[in-house]
N, C-alpha and C positions, 0 to 999 in steps of 0.2 A: 731214578725215582719214578716218574710216570708221565703220561699226558692224556690225551682225550680218547675217543673211541677207537683210535688206531691201535691202541694197546690191546693185547689179549685180555679181555675183561673177565671178571669172575664167571659171568654167564657162559662165555665161550670155554673157559677152563673147566667148567662143570661138566661139559660134555666129555666123553671118553676120548683120550688122545691116542686112539688105536692107530698105530702106524704113522703118527704125526712126524712130519719131516719138513724142514724149512731150508731156505737158502741162508748161508752164513753171511755175516756182515764183514766188510773189509773196505779198504780205501777204494772208493769208486771215483776215479778222475774223469770228469765229463769230457766228451770229445771236443777237441780244439783247445783245451786248456794246456798251456805249456808249463812244465814243472821246472822249478829252480834247480840249479846244479847242486846246491847245498840243501839237503833235506834234514834240517835240524830245527827243533821247536823248543822255545824257552818259555816256561809257564811260571807265573807267580802262584804260590800255594798257601799263602796266609800265615803259616807258622811252621816251626820245626815239628816233624812228625813224632808222635810218642813211640811208635814202633812200626815195623813193616811186616810183622807176624800177623796174618789174618785172624788167627784165633785169639789175639791179644790186643786188638784195636777196637775203637768205638767211634772215632771221629771222621769227619768229612775229608780233612787234608790227607789222612792216612789212606782212605779209600781211593782217592784220586791216583795215588802212586801204585797201590796194590792192584788196581784194575789193569794197569799196564804190565804188571809182573806175574800175575797168577790168573789162570782162567778156570772158572768153575764149570758146572754142568751147563749153564745157560748164560747168555749175554743179553744186551739190549742193542737195538739198532738206533739210528738217528731219530726215529719218531717214538722211541720208548717201547717198541714191540719186543716181546720176549722171543729170542732166537737162539739157535744152538750155540753151545760153546764146545766143551769136550764131548758132551752128549749130542750126537747128530740126530737122534729121535728119541721119543719116549712114549709110553702108553700107560693107561690105567683103566681097569674095568669098573672101579667104584670110588675113585678119589681117596682111597685108603692105602692101596698098594700101588706104588709107582715103579715102573721099570725103565731105566735109562740105558740106551744102547750107545756105548762110547765109540768114538771114531778110533780106528786102529792105527792111524798115522799121528796121533797126538804123542808128543815126546817132551821129556824134561830137558832143560838146557844142557845137561851132561850126556844126553843121548838115550837115557833110560825111557822105556815106554810108560805112558800115563795109563794106569789101569784102575779097575774098580776097587782094588785093594787100597789104592792111594786115597780114595774117597772114604772107604770104611775107616781107615786110620785117622783121617782128618776130622771126620764127623765125631768119632769117638773122642778124639783129642779136645774138641770143642766143648763136650759135656763133662769131661773128666775134671773133678774138683781140683786135681793137682795142677791143671793148666790155669785155673782162676780166670777163665775167659769172661770179660765183662758182658759178652753177648751170649753166654750159655743159655739164658732164658729164651733166646730166639728159637733154639731147637725145641725147647719145651712148648713154645707157642705153636709149633707145627703139629703138636700132639704125637711126635715120633715115639714109637713104642719104647717105654722105660726111660725116656729122657728125664722126666721129672724126678724119678727115684735115683737115677745116677747122679744128677746134680746135687741132690740132697744127701748123697753118700750112703744110700740104702741098697744100691745094687752096683755091680761092677760095670765098667764102661763096655765090656764085651757083650752085654745083654741089649745094647742099643738096637733099635729096629732097622739095622742096615746090613746088607749082605752082598758079597761079591759072588754072584751066581756062577760067573766065570771071569776071566781077565777083563772082558769088555762088556759085561752086563752088571749093572749096579741096581740093586733093589732097595727100596725104602718102604717100611710099613708104618702106618699111622694108627693111632687108637680111634680117631674120629675122621670122618670125611672132610677134607679141606680142599675145596674146589680151586683155590688160588695157590696151591702148594708149589707148582712149577715156577710161578712168578717169584716165590720166596727164595728159590735156589740161585737167584742172581746176586745174593748178598755176600759181602766180603767175608763174613765168618765161615761160610760153607765153601770157600775156595780151598783147593787141596794144597798140602805141603809135602815136600819130599822127605819121607820117613828117615832114610839113612842119614841125610844131611842134618835133620833136626836132632836125631839121636847122637850124632857125632859131635856137633858143636853146641848143643843146648841153645841158650838165648842168643848166642853169637852167630847163629846160622844165617841171619839176614845181612851180615857184613858183606861188603862187596866181594872180598876174596873167597867167601864161603858160599855165597848165594847160589841156589839152584831153584829155578822156577819153571813154569810151563806156559807163561804168557808170551805176548809178542815181543817183550823186552826183558832184559836182565839188568841188574845193578852193576854199573861199571865203576862208579866212584861216589862215595858218600862222605862229604865233609859237613859234620854237624853244625847247624846254624848258618850254613853257607849255601850248600847245594846238594842235590841228589842227581847224578847223571845216569841215564839209562841208555843202553845200546840195543840194537836188534838181537833177538834170540834166533840164531840161525837154525835152531832145531824146531822152532815153532811150526806147527803143521801147515799154517797158512802164510808162512814168511814171504812167499813169492808175491803176495798182495800187500805186504807192509811197505809203505813208501818212505816214511821217516827213518833215518838211520840213527838219530840221537834225540833224546828228550831230556830236558833239564828242568827240574823243579826247584824254585827258589823260595825259601821261607821268609817272606817279607811281611811283617806284621803291620807296618805303617802304610796306610793306603795312599797317602800323598807321595811318599817315597816310591811306592810301587808305580803309581801313575807317572811320576817323573821319569822313571826308568823305562817305562813303556814309550812315552813320548820322545825319549832320546834314542829309541830304537834298540834298547838292550833286552826288551821283553816282547814276545809275540802275543802274549795273552796274560791278563791280570786275573787275580783271584776275585777281586771286587773293585769298586771305585769309591773314593772319598765322597761322602754324601754332599758336602758343601761345594764340591766342584762339578756336580752332576749337570747343572744347567749350562755351565760354560762348555763342558765336554759335549753336550748335546748340540750346542750351537757351532762349536769350532771343529769337533771331531766326530760328527754324526756317522761317518762311514766306518768308524772303529767301535762305536758303542753298540754292544749286543745286549738286548733286554729280552727276557723270556719269563713266562710264568714258572713258578717253582713249587714243588710239592713240599713246602716247609712252613713251619709256624715259629715265630719268635715270641718268647714268653718270659715272665719272671716266675721263678720257682720258689715257693715258700717252704721252709722246713717246718712241717706241722708237728714235729715232736719236741720242739723247744720254744720258749718264749721269744718274742711276743706272738709268733705265728701259730702257736698251739691254740689260739683263740680265733674261732671262725669269724667273729665280728671284725677283728683286726685285718684278717686276710681279705675279707670283702671290702672293707673301707679302703685299704691300700689299692686294691684292684680297681674299684669304681672311680677313684680319683685320678686315674691315668687317662688323659685325653687322647684316645687312640686316633681320632681324626687329625689332630695336630701332628702326631707322630708319623702317621702313614702319608698324609697328604702334603704337609708343610715341611717337616724335618727331613723326610725321605723323598717323597714326591716323584718316584720313578715308576709308579703303577702298583705299589704295595696297597693292600686292603686292610682296614682296621679289623682286628680279630677279637671275637667274643666267645670263641670255641676253639678247641684244639685242632680238629680235623679241617684242613683248608678246603675251600669250596671247589678247587680245581680237581679234587679227587674223583675217580671214576665211579659212576653209578650211585652217588650218594650226595644229598644236599643238606648239609648241617642246618639246623634251625637256630636262628638268632634268639638267644634267651631274653627274658623280659628286661634285664638291666641294659642290654645292648640296644633296646628300642627307645630308651629314655634319652632326653637331651643331656648334654654334659652338665648343665646346671642342676638338673634333677638328680643325676648320679652323685654330684658333689654334695648335695644336701643329704642324701642317704648316707654317704660316706662319713660326713660329720656326725650324724646322729649315731651311727654304729660305733664310731670311735669314742664318743662321749659315753655311750652305754658300756663300753669296755673299760671305762675309768681313765681315759686320757683326755687332758685338757691343757690350757695354757700353763697351769701350775705344774702339771705332770705330762709333758709332751712325750709322744711316742718317739723312741730312738731305736734304730737298727742299722746293721751294715748290709750293703749290697755288693755281692761278689761278681766280678766279671773277668773274662780272660782278656789278655792284652790285645787291644784293638782300639784305634782312635774312634771308629764308628760306634763301638759299644760304649765307649766312655762318653761320647757326645750325647747319646741317647740317655744314658744314666744320669748325666748332669741335668738334662732337660726335664726328665721325669721326676728327678729329685726336687727340682724347682717347682713342679706342679704340686707335689706332695707338701712342700713347705708352704706354698701360697694357700692351698685349700685346707690342709689339715694341721699346719704348723709342726710337721714331722721333721726330725733331724736325722738325716741319712749320712752314713759314712761310706764312701766308695772304697772298695777294696779290689785292687788289681793283682792278678796272678798270671804267670805264663801258663800256656795251655796244659802241659803235663801236670803241673802242680794243681791247677784249677780243677782238672778232672778228678784227681785224687782227693782233694778237699771236699768236693761235692759227694763223691762216693762214700767218704767217711762220715758225712753229715756235719762237718765242722763249718757250718754257715747258717745264717738266718734267712737271707733272701739271696737269690743268685740269678744272673742273666743266663738264659739258655735258648737253644733253638733245636727243633727236631725236624729232620727231613725223612720222608717216607722211604722205606726199604723196598716197597712194592706198591702197586697202585690199587689199594683196597683199604677201607677205613681202619681195619684192625692194626695196620702198621703204625697208626697214631694212638688209638685207644689202648692197645696193649702196653704202651709205654708206662701207663699209670697203674699197672697191675702190682700188687703188693710184693711179689717175689722179684720184681725187676728193679735193680739198682743202677742200670745204665742211665747216664745223665744225672745221677744223684737225686732222684725224685723224692724218695722217702715219704711216700703217701701210702698208707695201708688202710684199706677199707674192705671189710668182708662183703659188704653189699656190692661194691664195685667189682670185686674179684668174682662174685657169683654171676654177675652180668657178663663178664668176659667168658667164663666157663660155658654159660648157656649159648653164647654166640658161636663159640667154637663147635659145640656139640650139635646145634640145630642143623637139619638138612634143608630147611626152608629158607630161601633167599629173602622172602618177605619178612619172616620172623627175625632173621639175622639183622635186617635193616632196622626193625623196631628196637632191637637190643642196642644197636649203635646209637640211636637217638637217646635211649635211656642212659647209656654210658655218658654221653655228653651232658645230659641234664643233671646227672649226679655230680659231675665235675663242676658244673656251674653252682650247684648247691653247696658242695664242700670247699670249693675254691682252693685246691692245693697249688694251683698255678694261676697266674694272671696272663691269659693270652693277650698279645699286644698287636702284632700284625702278621699278615700272610705275605711271605716273601715273593719277590721276583729275583731272578738272577741277573745282575747287571755287572758286566765286565767289559774291559776294552779288549778287542780281538783285532789284530792287524788284518786288513782285507786280503793280505797274501796267504792267510791260513785257510786252506780248503778243507771241507769235510767237518767243519764245526757243527755239532748237533744242536741247531737252534730250536728244534721242536721236541727235544728230550727234556721234559719238565722235571725229571728227577736229577738232571744234570749229570747223568752217567756218561762221561766222555771217555772215549777209548782213543789213545794216540794212534793205534793201528789203523783207525779210520780217517786220519787226517794227513795232510800233505802241504807242502809250501809251493805256492804258485810263483812262477818267474815274474819279475817286475817289468 
């Protein structure tokens, strides 16, 4: 996801990448560090993945695994810089036509060469309505030629603005100049898949016995709800610099159970930590506690198309009554910041403005909330009632209980908490079968549009269900403008409209807090998008 000015910023990307070439990332073991004889990493991954097909996933747990299995045009290094992946260099004369020069030694795990034709196939697959990719809108956001019409079923996928100039030259054409386009190519959805394997096995191509990938690792064993085991891909072009021989992802939803398995030595790295144990862990296991800023915002999502949240007054009242200071500083207390806007402050080259309601005291916000709810017709005789959906997680549940208590105390609201496992939760939100729901969004690249585009009307990723012609117009203008200053003004306008319409209630800006055994080398502590690549890690001898 991103970090500071070490990242290739939009301003830098706006310059022509003529002849751009960089050194690739790999496990860099410092001099004097002795490696353990056994190079195996065991990671907690939060939940069972919904899929390992890059064109069919939308969640963070899936991306963590796919990043090890498939390599796109570009990767990120430990500091969040965009660096070569399959593309060893790229150039653009105008930020509308991009030419990627692919490395000739990139191979699939079955020995086939990775070519420009693989990227043409995979990009077309992402926009093909038959694929039903939850992230097809992402390619539309790039303004890739014909992407919008293909997704809408108006044109054939073969008309997408991608082309194999030859086996190792991949060309992409956009309708509008997008200076941060190369950054966007690090996303899971635009990673390549092996055509012959997908066509032979269909949805079963990701099974361990069928899997063909081009990343540093391949699937060796997958036991649903228990573990996914990866081993080195001996065909990977940089396999000589991959130190780990095995990586295991465990789908542990209970943070206390995950913490206990870490403390007993069963895990090298957790997905997160239980909020209520943070202070003890900081005191007793400070050498294992890894905390970093993260390009993510936690929020509650209102379904604006059904009661009671089709009423703006109700949305605002419920949002205002959340005491974000208590959530961020007391319930969490790990460095999270209260959020009153969608785009986190850690984003590169943009400082979101705190809206008027965010500058009030909580007492003043509560008073406004009560007045709005009364105006909407709710009172002690007719209390507001709604359900709040969240995916299985003790941390999400504890926050929901605490915020539900705030609503009850301030507004006499009756909230029913509804818990669903990850895959079902994603589907429920997508179909709009909810009233309010817990959600979080992490940036796909380090530029404000990675957040503001989430709220576009055509986008159903994350189950947003907010449709505003005015907002969509602001998105379109921001994409089309060639002025960085004008684009920044439009981002401010987008955030202001979200504050006015309140389709979501931003709650806090994340930090990534997890337990990492000190013997894990190469952990990317400065990558705020939390894009971790196991190929860059190693186990230090004790």
